[in-house]
N, CA, C, O and the ligand as a Tripos MOL2 file, in Angstrom:
@<TRIPOS>MOLECULE
protein
  313   311    79     0     0
PROTEIN
NO_CHARGES

@<TRIPOS>ATOM
      1 N           0.9320   -1.1040   -0.0740 N.3       1 MET1
      2 CA          0.0240   -0.0800    0.0660 C.3       1 MET1
      3 C           0.8280    1.3080    0.0060 C.2       1 MET1
      4 O           1.8110    1.4730    0.7280 O.2       1 MET1
      5 N           0.4370    2.1770   -0.7670 N.am      2 LYS2
      6 CA          1.2610    3.3920   -1.0210 C.3       2 LYS2
      7 C           0.8790    4.4380    0.1630 C.2       2 LYS2
      8 O          -0.2800    4.6380    0.5250 O.2       2 LYS2
      9 N           1.8830    5.0000    0.6470 N.am      3 ASP3
     10 CA          1.6040    6.0720    1.6710 C.3       3 ASP3
     11 C           1.0460    7.2720    1.0870 C.2       3 ASP3
     12 O           1.6200    7.8080    0.1390 O.2       3 ASP3
     13 N          -0.0470    7.7480    1.5810 N.am      4 ILE4
     14 CA         -0.4660    9.1050    1.2240 C.3       4 ILE4
     15 C          -0.0820   10.0350    2.3470 C.2       4 ILE4
     16 O          -0.5500    9.9190    3.4790 O.2       4 ILE4
     17 N           0.7630   10.9350    2.0050 N.am      5 VAL5
     18 CA          1.5290   11.5680    2.9870 C.3       5 VAL5
     19 C           0.7350   12.8830    3.4470 C.2       5 VAL5
     20 O           0.8050   13.3130    4.5980 O.2       5 VAL5
     21 N           0.0760   13.3970    2.5690 N.am      6 ARG6
     22 CA         -0.6300   14.6800    2.8960 C.3       6 ARG6
     23 C          -1.7890   14.8890    1.9920 C.2       6 ARG6
     24 O          -2.0340   14.2190    0.9890 O.2       6 ARG6
     25 N          -2.5170   15.9490    2.4800 N.am      7 ASN7
     26 CA         -3.7640   16.3090    1.7390 C.3       7 ASN7
     27 C          -3.4070   17.6530    0.9840 C.2       7 ASN7
     28 O          -2.5630   18.4440    1.4050 O.2       7 ASN7
     29 N          -4.1310   17.8260   -0.1650 N.am      8 CYS8
     30 CA         -3.9770   19.0350   -0.7880 C.3       8 CYS8
     31 C          -4.4330   20.1620    0.1400 C.2       8 CYS8
     32 O          -5.4480   20.0790    0.8320 O.2       8 CYS8
     33 N          -3.6340   21.1990    0.1100 N.am      9 ARG9
     34 CA         -3.8980   22.2100    1.0190 C.3       9 ARG9
     35 C          -5.2790   22.9990    0.6530 C.2       9 ARG9
     36 O          -5.9440   23.5960    1.4990 O.2       9 ARG9
     37 N          -5.5960   22.9190   -0.6650 N.am     10 LEU10
     38 CA         -6.8050   23.6000   -0.9960 C.3      10 LEU10
     39 C          -8.0820   22.7740   -1.0990 C.2      10 LEU10
     40 O          -9.1110   23.1360   -0.5290 O.2      10 LEU10
     41 N          -8.0130   21.7200   -1.7930 N.am     11 CYS11
     42 CA         -9.2440   20.9610   -2.0680 C.3      11 CYS11
     43 C          -9.3290   19.7890   -0.9270 C.2      11 CYS11
     44 O         -10.3630   19.1400   -0.7660 O.2      11 CYS11
     45 N          -8.2010   19.5900   -0.1870 N.am     12 LYS12
     46 CA         -8.2450   18.5450    0.8400 C.3      12 LYS12
     47 C          -8.1910   17.3160    0.3800 C.2      12 LYS12
     48 O          -8.2970   16.4020    1.1970 O.2      12 LYS12
     49 N          -8.0210   17.0240   -0.9720 N.am     13 GLU13
     50 CA         -7.8820   15.6510   -1.5050 C.3      13 GLU13
     51 C          -6.5900   15.1500   -1.0310 C.2      13 GLU13
     52 O          -5.5930   15.8680   -0.9620 O.2      13 GLU13
     53 N          -6.6190   13.7210   -0.6540 N.am     14 PRO14
     54 CA         -5.2850   13.0940   -0.3970 C.3      14 PRO14
     55 C          -4.4580   13.0750   -1.6650 C.2      14 PRO14
     56 O          -4.9170   12.8720   -2.7890 O.2      14 PRO14
     57 N          -3.1990   13.3050   -1.3670 N.am     15 MET15
     58 CA         -2.2650   13.2160   -2.5460 C.3      15 MET15
     59 C          -0.9830   12.6490   -2.2200 C.2      15 MET15
     60 O          -0.6250   12.6740   -1.0420 O.2      15 MET15
     61 N          -0.2110   12.1180   -3.1410 N.am     16 GLU16
     62 CA          0.9790   11.5340   -2.8870 C.3      16 GLU16
     63 C           1.9560   12.5950   -2.4990 C.2      16 GLU16
     64 O           1.8100   13.7750   -2.8170 O.2      16 GLU16
     65 N           2.9950   12.1180   -1.7750 N.am     17 SER17
     66 CA          4.1160   13.0110   -1.3510 C.3      17 SER17
     67 C           4.5620   13.8200   -2.4850 C.2      17 SER17
     68 O           4.7560   13.3190   -3.5930 O.2      17 SER17
     69 N           4.7240   15.0210   -2.2400 N.am     18 SER18
     70 CA          5.1930   15.9600   -3.2150 C.3      18 SER18
     71 C           5.8850   17.2150   -2.6070 C.2      18 SER18
     72 O           5.6950   17.4700   -1.4180 O.2      18 SER18
     73 N           6.6140   17.9400   -3.3080 N.am     19 LEU19
     74 CA          7.2180   19.1630   -2.8650 C.3      19 LEU19
     75 C           6.1080   20.1910   -2.5880 C.2      19 LEU19
     76 O           6.2580   21.0780   -1.7480 O.2      19 LEU19
     77 N           4.9720   20.0430   -3.3300 N.am     20 PHE20
     78 CA          4.1130   21.0830   -3.4200 C.3      20 PHE20
     79 C           2.9960   20.8490   -2.3560 C.2      20 PHE20
     80 O           2.7470   19.7270   -1.9140 O.2      20 PHE20
     81 N           2.3880   21.9010   -2.0020 N.am     21 MET21
     82 CA          1.3150   21.9050   -0.8790 C.3      21 MET21
     83 C          -0.0810   21.6660   -1.5630 C.2      21 MET21
     84 O          -1.0990   21.5630   -0.8780 O.2      21 MET21
     85 N          -0.0970   21.5850   -2.8880 N.am     22 MET22
     86 CA         -1.3570   21.3940   -3.5560 C.3      22 MET22
     87 C          -1.2020   20.2490   -4.6080 C.2      22 MET22
     88 O          -0.1010   19.9320   -5.0580 O.2      22 MET22
     89 N          -2.4010   19.6360   -4.9790 N.am     23 CYS23
     90 CA         -2.3560   18.6830   -6.0140 C.3      23 CYS23
     91 C          -2.2590   19.4020   -7.3390 C.2      23 CYS23
     92 O          -2.4510   20.6140   -7.4330 O.2      23 CYS23
     93 N          -1.9630   18.6340   -8.3440 N.am     24 PRO24
     94 CA         -1.6700   19.2460   -9.7000 C.3      24 PRO24
     95 C          -2.8660   20.1730  -10.0920 C.2      24 PRO24
     96 O          -2.6400   21.2770  -10.5860 O.2      24 PRO24
     97 N          -4.0400   19.7600   -9.8900 N.am     25 THR25
     98 CA         -5.1930   20.5260  -10.3700 C.3      25 THR25
     99 C          -5.2710   21.8640   -9.6670 C.2      25 THR25
    100 O          -5.4420   22.8790  -10.3420 O.2      25 THR25
    101 N          -5.1600   21.9230   -8.4050 N.am     26 CYS26
    102 CA         -5.0790   23.2410   -7.7120 C.3      26 CYS26
    103 C          -3.8230   24.0670   -8.0630 C.2      26 CYS26
    104 O          -3.8790   25.2940   -8.1550 O.2      26 CYS26
    105 N          -2.6790   23.3560   -8.2590 N.am     27 LEU27
    106 CA         -1.5750   24.2310   -8.7600 C.3      27 LEU27
    107 C          -1.8520   24.8920  -10.0240 C.2      27 LEU27
    108 O          -1.4680   26.0450  -10.2220 O.2      27 LEU27
    109 N          -2.5330   24.1880  -10.9370 N.am     28 LYS28
    110 CA         -2.9230   24.8120  -12.2670 C.3      28 LYS28
    111 C          -3.8630   25.9020  -12.0050 C.2      28 LYS28
    112 O          -3.6760   27.0010  -12.5250 O.2      28 LYS28
    113 N          -4.8830   25.6730  -11.2180 N.am     29 ASP29
    114 CA         -5.7750   26.7370  -10.9050 C.3      29 ASP29
    115 C          -5.1600   27.8830  -10.2260 C.2      29 ASP29
    116 O          -5.4460   29.0270  -10.5760 O.2      29 ASP29
    117 N          -4.3420   27.6480   -9.2880 N.am     30 SER30
    118 CA         -3.6560   28.8310   -8.6610 C.3      30 SER30
    119 C          -2.7770   29.6650   -9.6190 C.2      30 SER30
    120 O          -2.7000   30.8920   -9.5600 O.2      30 SER30
    121 N          -2.1100   28.8730  -10.5200 N.am     31 GLU31
    122 CA         -1.3120   29.6080  -11.4830 C.3      31 GLU31
    123 C          -2.0880   30.4460  -12.3860 C.2      31 GLU31
    124 O          -1.6430   31.5390  -12.7370 O.2      31 GLU31
    125 N          -3.3700   29.9540  -12.8430 N.am     32 GLN32
    126 CA         -4.1580   30.7110  -13.6160 C.3      32 GLN32
    127 C          -4.6970   31.9870  -12.9220 C.2      32 GLN32
    128 O          -4.7730   33.0790  -13.4840 O.2      32 GLN32
    129 N          -5.0590   31.7410  -11.6590 N.am     33 ILE33
    130 CA         -5.5440   32.8900  -10.8680 C.3      33 ILE33
    131 C          -4.4360   33.8440  -10.6700 C.2      33 ILE33
    132 O          -4.7210   35.0390  -10.7580 O.2      33 ILE33
    133 N          -3.2280   33.5100  -10.4190 N.am     34 ARG34
    134 CA         -2.2200   34.4580  -10.0900 C.3      34 ARG34
    135 C          -1.9080   35.2080  -11.3600 C.2      34 ARG34
    136 O          -1.6650   36.4130  -11.2870 O.2      34 ARG34
    137 N          -1.8970   34.5720  -12.5380 N.am     35 ASN35
    138 CA         -1.6790   35.3410  -13.7720 C.3      35 ASN35
    139 C          -2.7940   36.2740  -14.0090 C.2      35 ASN35
    140 O          -2.5430   37.3930  -14.4560 O.2      35 ASN35
    141 N          -4.0090   35.9130  -13.7480 N.am     36 PHE36
    142 CA         -5.1510   36.8280  -14.0420 C.3      36 PHE36
    143 C          -5.0690   38.0590  -13.0580 C.2      36 PHE36
    144 O          -5.3320   39.1930  -13.4580 O.2      36 PHE36
    145 N          -4.6980   37.7960  -11.7610 N.am     37 ILE37
    146 CA         -4.6780   38.8620  -10.8260 C.3      37 ILE37
    147 C          -3.4600   39.8310  -11.1490 C.2      37 ILE37
    148 O          -3.4800   41.0450  -10.9480 O.2      37 ILE37
    149 N          -2.4250   39.1310  -11.6660 N.am     38 ARG38
    150 CA         -1.2670   40.0470  -12.0890 C.3      38 ARG38
    151 C          -1.6980   41.0820  -13.1720 C.2      38 ARG38
    152 O          -1.3870   42.2720  -13.1230 O.2      38 ARG38
    153 N          -2.4780   40.4810  -14.1970 N.am     39 LYS39
    154 CA         -2.9970   41.3640  -15.2310 C.3      39 LYS39
    155 C          -4.0910   42.2330  -14.9150 C.2      39 LYS39
    156 O          -4.2410   43.2740  -15.5550 O.2      39 LYS39
    157 N          -4.9480   41.8760  -13.8950 N.am     40 ASN40
    158 CA         -6.0910   42.5770  -13.5490 C.3      40 ASN40
    159 C          -6.0670   42.7100  -11.9910 C.2      40 ASN40
    160 O          -6.7780   41.9820  -11.2980 O.2      40 ASN40
    161 N          -5.2920   43.5910  -11.4880 N.am     41 PRO41
    162 CA         -5.1280   43.6190  -10.0420 C.3      41 PRO41
    163 C          -6.3370   44.1340   -9.3220 C.2      41 PRO41
    164 O          -6.3920   44.0030   -8.1000 O.2      41 PRO41
    165 N          -7.3110   44.7120   -9.9830 N.am     42 LEU42
    166 CA         -8.4710   45.2380   -9.2440 C.3      42 LEU42
    167 C          -9.6420   44.2890   -9.5760 C.2      42 LEU42
    168 O         -10.7790   44.6530   -9.2730 O.2      42 LEU42
    169 N          -9.4540   43.1500  -10.1520 N.am     43 ALA43
    170 CA        -10.5610   42.2720  -10.4630 C.3      43 ALA43
    171 C         -11.2310   41.8030   -9.1750 C.2      43 ALA43
    172 O         -10.5780   41.6430   -8.1440 O.2      43 ALA43
    173 N         -12.5540   41.5860   -9.2510 N.am     44 SER44
    174 CA        -13.2700   41.0420   -8.1210 C.3      44 SER44
    175 C         -13.0970   39.4500   -8.2570 C.2      44 SER44
    176 O         -12.6740   38.8780   -9.2620 O.2      44 SER44
    177 N         -13.4940   38.8580   -7.0870 N.am     45 LEU45
    178 CA        -13.5740   37.4110   -7.0800 C.3      45 LEU45
    179 C         -14.4750   36.8020   -8.1760 C.2      45 LEU45
    180 O         -14.2060   35.7460   -8.7460 O.2      45 LEU45
    181 N         -15.5740   37.5590   -8.4240 N.am     46 GLU46
    182 CA        -16.4860   37.1440   -9.5600 C.3      46 GLU46
    183 C         -15.7920   37.1560  -10.8680 C.2      46 GLU46
    184 O         -15.9490   36.2410  -11.6770 O.2      46 GLU46
    185 N         -15.0550   38.1410  -11.0790 N.am     47 ASP47
    186 CA        -14.2270   38.3950  -12.4560 C.3      47 ASP47
    187 C         -13.3680   37.2420  -12.5320 C.2      47 ASP47
    188 O         -13.3530   36.5760  -13.5670 O.2      47 ASP47
    189 N         -12.5960   36.9140  -11.4690 N.am     48 ILE48
    190 CA        -11.5510   35.9860  -11.5310 C.3      48 ILE48
    191 C         -12.1700   34.6320  -11.9290 C.2      48 ILE48
    192 O         -11.7150   33.9350  -12.8360 O.2      48 ILE48
    193 N         -13.2830   34.3010  -11.1520 N.am     49 SER49
    194 CA        -14.1010   33.1070  -11.2990 C.3      49 SER49
    195 C         -14.4990   32.9060  -12.6940 C.2      49 SER49
    196 O         -14.2740   31.8520  -13.2890 O.2      49 SER49
    197 N         -15.1150   33.9550  -13.2390 N.am     50 GLN50
    198 CA        -15.5100   33.7690  -14.5860 C.3      50 GLN50
    199 C         -14.4830   33.5390  -15.5540 C.2      50 GLN50
    200 O         -14.6810   32.7130  -16.4450 O.2      50 GLN50
    201 N         -13.3620   34.2010  -15.4800 N.am     51 SER51
    202 CA        -12.2900   34.1680  -16.3530 C.3      51 SER51
    203 C         -11.4630   32.9150  -16.2830 C.2      51 SER51
    204 O         -10.8700   32.5160  -17.2850 O.2      51 SER51
    205 N         -11.3980   32.2460  -15.0740 N.am     52 THR52
    206 CA        -10.4980   31.2030  -14.8960 C.3      52 THR52
    207 C         -11.3840   29.8400  -14.6830 C.2      52 THR52
    208 O         -10.7960   28.7620  -14.5970 O.2      52 THR52
    209 N         -12.6000   29.9020  -14.6110 N.am     53 ASN53
    210 CA        -13.5610   28.8130  -14.3400 C.3      53 ASN53
    211 C         -13.1560   28.0680  -13.1410 C.2      53 ASN53
    212 O         -13.2800   26.8440  -13.1030 O.2      53 ASN53
    213 N         -12.6690   28.7570  -12.1400 N.am     54 VAL54
    214 CA        -12.3520   28.2190  -10.7970 C.3      54 VAL54
    215 C         -13.5870   28.7240   -9.8750 C.2      54 VAL54
    216 O         -14.0260   29.8600  -10.0520 O.2      54 VAL54
    217 N         -14.1210   27.9070   -8.9300 N.am     55 CYS55
    218 CA        -15.1950   28.3930   -8.1760 C.3      55 CYS55
    219 C         -14.7850   29.4700   -7.1380 C.2      55 CYS55
    220 O         -13.6730   29.4240   -6.6110 O.2      55 CYS55
    221 N         -15.6610   30.4140   -6.8530 N.am     56 ILE56
    222 CA        -15.2830   31.5060   -6.0810 C.3      56 ILE56
    223 C         -14.7810   31.0610   -4.6660 C.2      56 ILE56
    224 O         -13.8160   31.6120   -4.1360 O.2      56 ILE56
    225 N         -15.4810   30.0330   -4.0730 N.am     57 ASP57
    226 CA        -14.9170   29.5770   -2.7490 C.3      57 ASP57
    227 C         -13.5350   29.2430   -2.7430 C.2      57 ASP57
    228 O         -12.8210   29.5260   -1.7820 O.2      57 ASP57
    229 N         -13.0600   28.5830   -3.8880 N.am     58 LYS58
    230 CA        -11.7130   28.1440   -3.9690 C.3      58 LYS58
    231 C         -10.6870   29.2980   -4.1010 C.2      58 LYS58
    232 O          -9.5820   29.3440   -3.5600 O.2      58 LYS58
    233 N         -11.2630   30.2430   -4.9330 N.am     59 ILE59
    234 CA        -10.4510   31.4480   -5.1450 C.3      59 ILE59
    235 C         -10.2580   32.2620   -3.8320 C.2      59 ILE59
    236 O          -9.1940   32.7470   -3.4460 O.2      59 ILE59
    237 N         -11.3940   32.3270   -3.2490 N.am     60 GLU60
    238 CA        -11.4050   33.0340   -1.9050 C.3      60 GLU60
    239 C         -10.3910   32.4300   -0.9030 C.2      60 GLU60
    240 O          -9.6110   33.1280   -0.2560 O.2      60 GLU60
    241 N         -10.4610   31.0620   -0.8220 N.am     61 TYR61
    242 CA         -9.5680   30.2010   -0.0700 C.3      61 TYR61
    243 C          -8.1350   30.4830   -0.3750 C.2      61 TYR61
    244 O          -7.2960   30.6550    0.5090 O.2      61 TYR61
    245 N          -7.8600   30.5300   -1.7520 N.am     62 MET62
    246 CA         -6.4830   30.6790   -2.1670 C.3      62 MET62
    247 C          -5.9790   32.0130   -1.7110 C.2      62 MET62
    248 O          -4.9010   32.1450   -1.1310 O.2      62 MET62
    249 N          -6.8380   33.0500   -2.0060 N.am     63 VAL63
    250 CA         -6.4250   34.4020   -1.5940 C.3      63 VAL63
    251 C          -6.2490   34.4720   -0.1020 C.2      63 VAL63
    252 O          -5.3260   35.1470    0.3520 O.2      63 VAL63
    253 N          -7.0420   33.8450    0.6620 N.am     64 SER64
    254 CA         -6.8380   33.9770    2.1610 C.3      64 SER64
    255 C          -5.5040   33.3800    2.5180 C.2      64 SER64
    256 O          -4.7810   33.8780    3.3810 O.2      64 SER64
    257 N          -5.1920   32.2930    1.8290 N.am     65 LEU65
    258 CA         -3.8710   31.6760    2.1620 C.3      65 LEU65
    259 C          -2.6810   32.4830    1.5440 C.2      65 LEU65
    260 O          -1.5210   32.2200    1.8590 O.2      65 LEU65
    261 N          -2.9870   33.4310    0.6910 N.am     66 GLY66
    262 CA         -1.8130   34.1300    0.0730 C.3      66 GLY66
    263 C          -1.3420   33.3940   -1.0420 C.2      66 GLY66
    264 O          -0.2530   33.7150   -1.5190 O.2      66 GLY66
    265 N          -2.0600   32.3520   -1.5910 N.am     67 LEU67
    266 CA         -1.4870   31.4850   -2.6060 C.3      67 LEU67
    267 C          -1.5020   32.2570   -4.0510 C.2      67 LEU67
    268 O          -0.7730   31.9160   -4.9820 O.2      67 LEU67
    269 N          -2.3990   33.3050   -4.1090 N.am     68 ASN68
    270 CA         -2.4070   34.0390   -5.3390 C.3      68 ASN68
    271 C          -1.2740   34.8420   -5.6150 C.2      68 ASN68
    272 O          -1.0270   35.2630   -6.7450 O.2      68 ASN68
    273 N          -0.5070   35.0900   -4.5150 N.am     69 ARG69
    274 CA          0.6910   35.8920   -4.6780 C.3      69 ARG69
    275 C           1.9610   35.2110   -4.7570 C.2      69 ARG69
    276 O           2.7910   35.5540   -5.6000 O.2      69 ARG69
    277 N           2.1790   34.2600   -3.9320 N.am     70 LYS70
    278 CA          3.4680   33.5470   -3.9030 C.3      70 LYS70
    279 C           3.4380   32.2510   -3.0590 C.2      70 LYS70
    280 O           2.4360   32.0320   -2.3780 O.2      70 LYS70
    281 N           4.3670   31.4630   -3.0570 N.am     71 GLY71
    282 CA          4.3960   30.3860   -2.0980 C.3      71 GLY71
    283 C           4.0270   29.0180   -2.6770 C.2      71 GLY71
    284 O           4.4550   28.0040   -2.1260 O.2      71 GLY71
    285 N           3.2930   28.9510   -3.7050 N.am     72 GLU72
    286 CA          2.6600   27.6380   -4.0370 C.3      72 GLU72
    287 C           3.8210   26.6430   -4.4920 C.2      72 GLU72
    288 O           3.6470   25.4250   -4.4570 O.2      72 GLU72
    289 N           4.9630   27.1990   -4.9030 N.am     73 TYR73
    290 CA          6.0130   26.3560   -5.3690 C.3      73 TYR73
    291 C           7.0700   26.1120   -4.1840 C.2      73 TYR73
    292 O           8.0750   25.4310   -4.3850 O.2      73 TYR73
    293 N           6.8310   26.6260   -3.0990 N.am     74 GLU74
    294 CA          7.7260   26.4240   -2.0240 C.3      74 GLU74
    295 C           7.3260   25.1940   -1.2060 C.2      74 GLU74
    296 O           6.1270   24.9860   -1.0190 O.2      74 GLU74
    297 N           8.2060   24.4030   -0.7310 N.am     75 PRO75
    298 CA          7.8920   23.3200    0.1700 C.3      75 PRO75
    299 C           7.1980   23.7930    1.4220 C.2      75 PRO75
    300 O           7.4790   24.9060    1.8670 O.2      75 PRO75
    301 N           6.3530   23.0590    1.9920 N.am     76 GLU76
    302 CA          5.7080   23.4490    3.2190 C.3      76 GLU76
    303 C           6.8780   23.2980    4.3400 C.2      76 GLU76
    304 O           7.7040   22.3850    4.3180 O.2      76 GLU76
    305 N           6.8340   24.2440    5.2460 N.am     77 MET77
    306 CA          7.9150   24.2670    6.1290 C.3      77 MET77
    307 C           7.6920   23.5010    7.4360 C.2      77 MET77
    308 O           8.6190   23.3960    8.2390 O.2      77 MET77
    309 N           6.4390   22.9400    7.6830 N.am     78 ASN78
    310 CA          6.3010   22.2480    8.9680 C.3      78 ASN78
    311 C           6.5100   20.8320    8.7530 C.2      78 ASN78
    312 O           6.4420   20.0470    9.6980 O.2      78 ASN78
    313 ZN         -6.1570   20.2050   -4.6790 Zn       79 ZN79
@<TRIPOS>BOND
     1     1     2 1
     2     2     3 1
     3     3     4 2
     4     3     5 am
     5     5     6 1
     6     6     7 1
     7     7     8 2
     8     7     9 am
     9     9    10 1
    10    10    11 1
    11    11    12 2
    12    11    13 am
    13    13    14 1
    14    14    15 1
    15    15    16 2
    16    15    17 am
    17    17    18 1
    18    18    19 1
    19    19    20 2
    20    19    21 am
    21    21    22 1
    22    22    23 1
    23    23    24 2
    24    23    25 am
    25    25    26 1
    26    26    27 1
    27    27    28 2
    28    27    29 am
    29    29    30 1
    30    30    31 1
    31    31    32 2
    32    31    33 am
    33    33    34 1
    34    34    35 1
    35    35    36 2
    36    35    37 am
    37    37    38 1
    38    38    39 1
    39    39    40 2
    40    39    41 am
    41    41    42 1
    42    42    43 1
    43    43    44 2
    44    43    45 am
    45    45    46 1
    46    46    47 1
    47    47    48 2
    48    47    49 am
    49    49    50 1
    50    50    51 1
    51    51    52 2
    52    51    53 am
    53    53    54 1
    54    54    55 1
    55    55    56 2
    56    55    57 am
    57    57    58 1
    58    58    59 1
    59    59    60 2
    60    59    61 am
    61    61    62 1
    62    62    63 1
    63    63    64 2
    64    63    65 am
    65    65    66 1
    66    66    67 1
    67    67    68 2
    68    67    69 am
    69    69    70 1
    70    70    71 1
    71    71    72 2
    72    71    73 am
    73    73    74 1
    74    74    75 1
    75    75    76 2
    76    75    77 am
    77    77    78 1
    78    78    79 1
    79    79    80 2
    80    79    81 am
    81    81    82 1
    82    82    83 1
    83    83    84 2
    84    83    85 am
    85    85    86 1
    86    86    87 1
    87    87    88 2
    88    87    89 am
    89    89    90 1
    90    90    91 1
    91    91    92 2
    92    91    93 am
    93    93    94 1
    94    94    95 1
    95    95    96 2
    96    95    97 am
    97    97    98 1
    98    98    99 1
    99    99   100 2
   100    99   101 am
   101   101   102 1
   102   102   103 1
   103   103   104 2
   104   103   105 am
   105   105   106 1
   106   106   107 1
   107   107   108 2
   108   107   109 am
   109   109   110 1
   110   110   111 1
   111   111   112 2
   112   111   113 am
   113   113   114 1
   114   114   115 1
   115   115   116 2
   116   115   117 am
   117   117   118 1
   118   118   119 1
   119   119   120 2
   120   119   121 am
   121   121   122 1
   122   122   123 1
   123   123   124 2
   124   123   125 am
   125   125   126 1
   126   126   127 1
   127   127   128 2
   128   127   129 am
   129   129   130 1
   130   130   131 1
   131   131   132 2
   132   131   133 am
   133   133   134 1
   134   134   135 1
   135   135   136 2
   136   135   137 am
   137   137   138 1
   138   138   139 1
   139   139   140 2
   140   139   141 am
   141   141   142 1
   142   142   143 1
   143   143   144 2
   144   143   145 am
   145   145   146 1
   146   146   147 1
   147   147   148 2
   148   147   149 am
   149   149   150 1
   150   150   151 1
   151   151   152 2
   152   151   153 am
   153   153   154 1
   154   154   155 1
   155   155   156 2
   156   155   157 am
   157   157   158 1
   158   158   159 1
   159   159   160 2
   160   159   161 am
   161   161   162 1
   162   162   163 1
   163   163   164 2
   164   163   165 am
   165   165   166 1
   166   166   167 1
   167   167   168 2
   168   167   169 am
   169   169   170 1
   170   170   171 1
   171   171   172 2
   172   171   173 am
   173   173   174 1
   174   174   175 1
   175   175   176 2
   176   175   177 am
   177   177   178 1
   178   178   179 1
   179   179   180 2
   180   179   181 am
   181   181   182 1
   182   182   183 1
   183   183   184 2
   184   183   185 am
   185   185   186 1
   186   186   187 1
   187   187   188 2
   188   187   189 am
   189   189   190 1
   190   190   191 1
   191   191   192 2
   192   191   193 am
   193   193   194 1
   194   194   195 1
   195   195   196 2
   196   195   197 am
   197   197   198 1
   198   198   199 1
   199   199   200 2
   200   199   201 am
   201   201   202 1
   202   202   203 1
   203   203   204 2
   204   203   205 am
   205   205   206 1
   206   206   207 1
   207   207   208 2
   208   207   209 am
   209   209   210 1
   210   210   211 1
   211   211   212 2
   212   211   213 am
   213   213   214 1
   214   214   215 1
   215   215   216 2
   216   215   217 am
   217   217   218 1
   218   218   219 1
   219   219   220 2
   220   219   221 am
   221   221   222 1
   222   222   223 1
   223   223   224 2
   224   223   225 am
   225   225   226 1
   226   226   227 1
   227   227   228 2
   228   227   229 am
   229   229   230 1
   230   230   231 1
   231   231   232 2
   232   231   233 am
   233   233   234 1
   234   234   235 1
   235   235   236 2
   236   235   237 am
   237   237   238 1
   238   238   239 1
   239   239   240 2
   240   239   241 am
   241   241   242 1
   242   242   243 1
   243   243   244 2
   244   243   245 am
   245   245   246 1
   246   246   247 1
   247   247   248 2
   248   247   249 am
   249   249   250 1
   250   250   251 1
   251   251   252 2
   252   251   253 am
   253   253   254 1
   254   254   255 1
   255   255   256 2
   256   255   257 am
   257   257   258 1
   258   258   259 1
   259   259   260 2
   260   259   261 am
   261   261   262 1
   262   262   263 1
   263   263   264 2
   264   263   265 am
   265   265   266 1
   266   266   267 1
   267   267   268 2
   268   267   269 am
   269   269   270 1
   270   270   271 1
   271   271   272 2
   272   271   273 am
   273   273   274 1
   274   274   275 1
   275   275   276 2
   276   275   277 am
   277   277   278 1
   278   278   279 1
   279   279   280 2
   280   279   281 am
   281   281   282 1
   282   282   283 1
   283   283   284 2
   284   283   285 am
   285   285   286 1
   286   286   287 1
   287   287   288 2
   288   287   289 am
   289   289   290 1
   290   290   291 1
   291   291   292 2
   292   291   293 am
   293   293   294 1
   294   294   295 1
   295   295   296 2
   296   295   297 am
   297   297   298 1
   298   298   299 1
   299   299   300 2
   300   299   301 am
   301   301   302 1
   302   302   303 1
   303   303   304 2
   304   303   305 am
   305   305   306 1
   306   306   307 1
   307   307   308 2
   308   307   309 am
   309   309   310 1
   310   310   311 1
   311   311   312 2
@<TRIPOS>SUBSTRUCTURE
     1 MET1         2 RESIDUE 1 A MET
     2 LYS2         6 RESIDUE 1 A LYS
     3 ASP3        10 RESIDUE 1 A ASP
     4 ILE4        14 RESIDUE 1 A ILE
     5 VAL5        18 RESIDUE 1 A VAL
     6 ARG6        22 RESIDUE 1 A ARG
     7 ASN7        26 RESIDUE 1 A ASN
     8 CYS8        30 RESIDUE 1 A CYS
     9 ARG9        34 RESIDUE 1 A ARG
    10 LEU10       38 RESIDUE 1 A LEU
    11 CYS11       42 RESIDUE 1 A CYS
    12 LYS12       46 RESIDUE 1 A LYS
    13 GLU13       50 RESIDUE 1 A GLU
    14 PRO14       54 RESIDUE 1 A PRO
    15 MET15       58 RESIDUE 1 A MET
    16 GLU16       62 RESIDUE 1 A GLU
    17 SER17       66 RESIDUE 1 A SER
    18 SER18       70 RESIDUE 1 A SER
    19 LEU19       74 RESIDUE 1 A LEU
    20 PHE20       78 RESIDUE 1 A PHE
    21 MET21       82 RESIDUE 1 A MET
    22 MET22       86 RESIDUE 1 A MET
    23 CYS23       90 RESIDUE 1 A CYS
    24 PRO24       94 RESIDUE 1 A PRO
    25 THR25       98 RESIDUE 1 A THR
    26 CYS26      102 RESIDUE 1 A CYS
    27 LEU27      106 RESIDUE 1 A LEU
    28 LYS28      110 RESIDUE 1 A LYS
    29 ASP29      114 RESIDUE 1 A ASP
    30 SER30      118 RESIDUE 1 A SER
    31 GLU31      122 RESIDUE 1 A GLU
    32 GLN32      126 RESIDUE 1 A GLN
    33 ILE33      130 RESIDUE 1 A ILE
    34 ARG34      134 RESIDUE 1 A ARG
    35 ASN35      138 RESIDUE 1 A ASN
    36 PHE36      142 RESIDUE 1 A PHE
    37 ILE37      146 RESIDUE 1 A ILE
    38 ARG38      150 RESIDUE 1 A ARG
    39 LYS39      154 RESIDUE 1 A LYS
    40 ASN40      158 RESIDUE 1 A ASN
    41 PRO41      162 RESIDUE 1 A PRO
    42 LEU42      166 RESIDUE 1 A LEU
    43 ALA43      170 RESIDUE 1 A ALA
    44 SER44      174 RESIDUE 1 A SER
    45 LEU45      178 RESIDUE 1 A LEU
    46 GLU46      182 RESIDUE 1 A GLU
    47 ASP47      186 RESIDUE 1 A ASP
    48 ILE48      190 RESIDUE 1 A ILE
    49 SER49      194 RESIDUE 1 A SER
    50 GLN50      198 RESIDUE 1 A GLN
    51 SER51      202 RESIDUE 1 A SER
    52 THR52      206 RESIDUE 1 A THR
    53 ASN53      210 RESIDUE 1 A ASN
    54 VAL54      214 RESIDUE 1 A VAL
    55 CYS55      218 RESIDUE 1 A CYS
    56 ILE56      222 RESIDUE 1 A ILE
    57 ASP57      226 RESIDUE 1 A ASP
    58 LYS58      230 RESIDUE 1 A LYS
    59 ILE59      234 RESIDUE 1 A ILE
    60 GLU60      238 RESIDUE 1 A GLU
    61 TYR61      242 RESIDUE 1 A TYR
    62 MET62      246 RESIDUE 1 A MET
    63 VAL63      250 RESIDUE 1 A VAL
    64 SER64      254 RESIDUE 1 A SER
    65 LEU65      258 RESIDUE 1 A LEU
    66 GLY66      262 RESIDUE 1 A GLY
    67 LEU67      266 RESIDUE 1 A LEU
    68 ASN68      270 RESIDUE 1 A ASN
    69 ARG69      274 RESIDUE 1 A ARG
    70 LYS70      278 RESIDUE 1 A LYS
    71 GLY71      282 RESIDUE 1 A GLY
    72 GLU72      286 RESIDUE 1 A GLU
    73 TYR73      290 RESIDUE 1 A TYR
    74 GLU74      294 RESIDUE 1 A GLU
    75 PRO75      298 RESIDUE 1 A PRO
    76 GLU76      302 RESIDUE 1 A GLU
    77 MET77      306 RESIDUE 1 A MET
    78 ASN78      310 RESIDUE 1 A ASN
    79 ZN79       313 GROUP 0 **** ****
């Protein structure tokens, strides 16, 4: 049996051990959101959601974790 070492920090799905805090899906979502916010710094959550097809709750959670700015490629420190 394979060890599942952690859960994705965003969607909480179990994922295999990885450098990242998020599963590949959430990494891709966060990358999209980050790019969008960089180009549209004043965009609302609704705008971001419509443009990236990521649900608002998820975006809000990403923003609250600061993942829209930086850090998603850094290993978790704990
Ligand atoms: Zn995830």
